[in-house]
ZAMARGU-4260 file (C-alpha; in steps of 0.2 Angstrom, whole numbers, plus 5000, padded with zeros to 4 digits):
<rodrens>
0) 5798/5740/5706 | 5795/5745/5689 | 5784/5761/5692 | 5776/5759/5673 | 5771/5740/5675
5) 5753/5738/5685 | 5757/5721/5690 | 5773/5707/5688 | 5767/5692/5677 | 5770/5673/5687
10) 5779/5668/5672 | 5798/5672/5673 | 5799/5673/5654 | 5787/5685/5656 | 5796/5694/5672
15) 5811/5692/5662 | 5804/5701/5647 | 5795/5717/5657 | 5811/5722/5666 | 5824/5721/5653
20) 5809/5729/5641 | 5809/5744/5654 | 5827/5744/5653 | 5828/5746/5635 | 5816/5758/5636
25) 5825/5768/5649 | 5843/5768/5640 | 5835/5773/5624 | 5826/5788/5633 | 5842/5796/5642
30) 5854/5787/5629 | 5850/5802/5617 | 5850/5814/5631 | 5868/5810/5639 | 5875/5809/5623
35) 5879/5791/5622 | 5886/5786/5605 | 5871/5783/5593 | 5879/5763/5587 | 5881/5759/5605
40) 5861/5763/5611 | 5858/5751/5595 | 5870/5738/5600 | 5863/5738/5619 | 5844/5736/5614
45) 5850/5725/5602 | 5857/5713/5614 | 5844/5716/5628 | 5831/5710/5614 | 5843/5695/5612
50) 5842/5691/5630 | 5825/5691/5629 | 5821/5679/5617 | 5834/5667/5621 | 5827/5668/5639
55) 5810/5663/5633 | 5816/5651/5621 | 5826/5641/5633 | 5814/5641/5647 | 5799/5637/5635
60) 5808/5619/5632 | 5804/5606/5643 | 5818/5603/5656 | 5831/5588/5651 | 5845/5580/5662
65) 5862/5586/5660 | 5874/5579/5646 | 5889/5583/5642 | 5893/5591/5624 | 5898/5580/5609
70) 5915/5587/5602 | 5914/5597/5588 | 5916/5588/5570 | 5918/5604/5560 | 5935/5609/5558
75) 5939/5628/5559 | 5950/5636/5545 | 5958/5651/5557 | 5970/5660/5544 | 5956/5670/5540
80) 5951/5683/5554 | 5936/5691/5554 | 5935/5712/5555 | 5932/5715/5573 | 5915/5720/5577
85) 5910/5734/5586 | 5905/5728/5603 | 5898/5733/5619 | 5908/5741/5634 | 5918/5727/5647
90) 5917/5727/5667 | 5910/5727/5683 | 5892/5740/5681 | 5898/5747/5664 | 5880/5751/5659
95) 5876/5758/5678 | 5891/5769/5674 | 5886/5773/5659 | 5870/5780/5663 | 5875/5790/5678
100) 5862/5795/5693 | 5861/5810/5699 | 5850/5827/5697 | 5853/5825/5678 | 5847/5809/5678
105) 5828/5809/5684 | 5825/5792/5675 | 5839/5780/5686 | 5837/5767/5671 | 5852/5753/5681
110) 5845/5755/5696 | 5828/5748/5694 | 5833/5734/5681 | 5845/5729/5695 | 5834/5731/5709
115) 5821/5720/5698 | 5833/5705/5692 | 5838/5704/5710 | 5819/5701/5715 | 5816/5691/5700
120) 5832/5679/5706 | 5823/5677/5723 | 5810/5670/5717 | 5806/5652/5721 | 5800/5647/5703
125) 5814/5656/5696 | 5827/5645/5708 | 5816/5630/5700 | 5819/5636/5683 | 5837/5635/5686
130) 5839/5621/5693 | 5830/5612/5678 | 5838/5626/5664 | 5857/5629/5670 | 5859/5634/5654
135) 5850/5651/5656 | 5865/5654/5668 | 5873/5659/5648 | 5861/5672/5649 | 5860/5679/5666
140) 5878/5681/5670 | 5883/5696/5658 | 5868/5704/5664 | 5872/5704/5683 | 5890/5710/5677
145) 5882/5723/5667 | 5872/5730/5680 | 5886/5727/5694 | 5879/5713/5705 | 5887/5697/5709
150) 5882/5681/5703 | 5871/5673/5717 | 5875/5652/5717 | 5862/5646/5707 | 5870/5652/5691
155) 5890/5651/5696 | 5899/5642/5682 | 5902/5627/5686 | 5918/5621/5692 | 5929/5611/5679
160) 5936/5596/5679 | 5949/5596/5668 | 5965/5600/5675 | 5974/5617/5668 | 5988/5617/5657
165) 6003/5623/5668 | 6011/5639/5660 | 6029/5636/5653 | 6039/5646/5665 | 6049/5663/5657
170) 6066/5659/5656 | 6080/5667/5668 | 6087/5682/5663 | 6103/5680/5655 | 6119/5691/5663
175) 6123/5703/5650 | 6141/5706/5647 | 6142/5721/5653 | 6136/5713/5670 | 6154/5704/5674
180) 6161/5725/5677 | 6160/5737/5691 | 6152/5753/5684 | 6159/5768/5696 | 6148/5782/5698
185) 6155/5794/5685 | 6150/5780/5671 | 6168/5776/5668 | 6171/5755/5670 | 6181/5749/5683
190) 6194/5733/5678 | 6202/5730/5694
</rodrens>
């Protein structure tokens, strides 16, 4: 449990905010001490803030029946490529690896959030919310990956009904001109 919170609210969006605001503070406090690059700390802080706001916004909406998305009518111009933006690291448990656990890290940022997220996902109220709002999985999946947790069944991506396009096979390697001749150990060509 989070040590600085006297209680955990019953509302799932408030609990989510408490868990990840504590992670934000811990990352900010430990980031300077661990000499983590400043812009990366800002990216992590802003990412967690956006996820907290998105979770609250989606959870506040009334439950809707699942529907398929209408195809987009807007055509995109792929010729202009934007400048690549500074992005968060990727990979399983990247935040846990960024904030090491040990005597040099007295406040274990990722471990508390990891444990709290596990308890949060096991709550029946949260399970019911996820059943009525499956789009919350888009918020929770990256957070699970960031903290090194496997996805529970309630937020796994649904299997695609469309068949995958077959990848074209690579053509077989064409024999070179020299393959028809035997090469001697000294490097000369044996014409016999």
